[in-house]
Residue, then its C-alpha position, 0 to 999 in steps of 0.5 A: m441824424k436830423r432831417i431838414a427841408i429847405f424852401a427857397s424861391g431864387s438862386g439858392t446860395n444860402a440853400e447850397n451853403i446849408i446843404t454843404y455845411f451838413q454834408e461835411n459835419k454829418k449832424a443833420e442832412v438836407v433831405l429835400v429842397l422845395s421851390n415855388n419857382p420851377n426855374a429857380l437856380v436853387l433846384d440845380r444847386a440842390k440836384a448837383l449836391n444829390v438832394n431831392t427837389l420838389v416844385f409846387s404851386k400856391a394851391q398845393l402849398n395851401d392844401p393840407k393833403w399835399a403837405a401831409v404827403n410831401l412833408v409830414e411823411l418825411d419826419l422833418d426836424l426842421i424846415v428852413l426858409a432860405g429866400f422863400l418869398w411866400k407867406f408860410p401857410e398856417h396849416l403847415l405851421e401847426i404841423a411843424q410847430n416851432k420847427v420852421v425858421n427863416v433868415h431875414p436880411a435886417l435887424l428885426p423888428k425894423y424893416g420886416g413885414k409884407g413886401m420887405y425882402g431882398m433889395h427892398v430891405h437894403k434900399a430902405i436901409v440906405d434911404n433911411k441912412e441907417q448906420e447898421s443892418g444885419i440878419t435876423i434868424h427867427f422862428v416863423n409864425e402866422h405873421y410876416d417876420e414876427g416869430a421869436v428871434v433866435f439870432q442876430a448879427k450886425c454889420r456897419i453901413n457906411t454913408t457911401d454904401t449902395p443897396s448892393d453894397v448892403a446886400a453883399k454885407i448881409h450875404q456874408l453874414e448869412m453865409k457865416h451864421f445861418p448853417e451854424v444857427i440851424q445846427q444850434i437850433l437842432s441841438d437845442h430841440g433834442 
């Protein structure tokens, strides 16, 4: 069975959706949820679904020895960033080459880069009067939101939409597509 770890910083609805998806289809399992935020709701969601959790500091994440003990030994097939807001360290990208994916709440390359996450993205989309937005699932590299695109899904943006309306549309796309795309990535990579 394929093994997945999820990094998340917030409420964890995407992480919960991914965990539940794989608990039901049995093609992979989420073995660990990691967070830089000790108060993140994602930790409660993971524990409620019987998934181990780990809270870490920036110093730990940037320490190759910490990664070796906490990640390498898990023999992971994929690391999923689901609302994880820190830049992923290069030493981890070297260890997990082409095994780290992220979901971005816009159609990259538009509205990507440092500081472009969550409501910042949705506000920029509304402010710029975009007619569509969507999600981009991509591999993670050493630059924010510049890794190879795996999948995109679009939604229409109405002139009356607020940033919160856009966020709701994006969340629906994430819930629908993210677990399926993760499964496809795992299938494609043996």
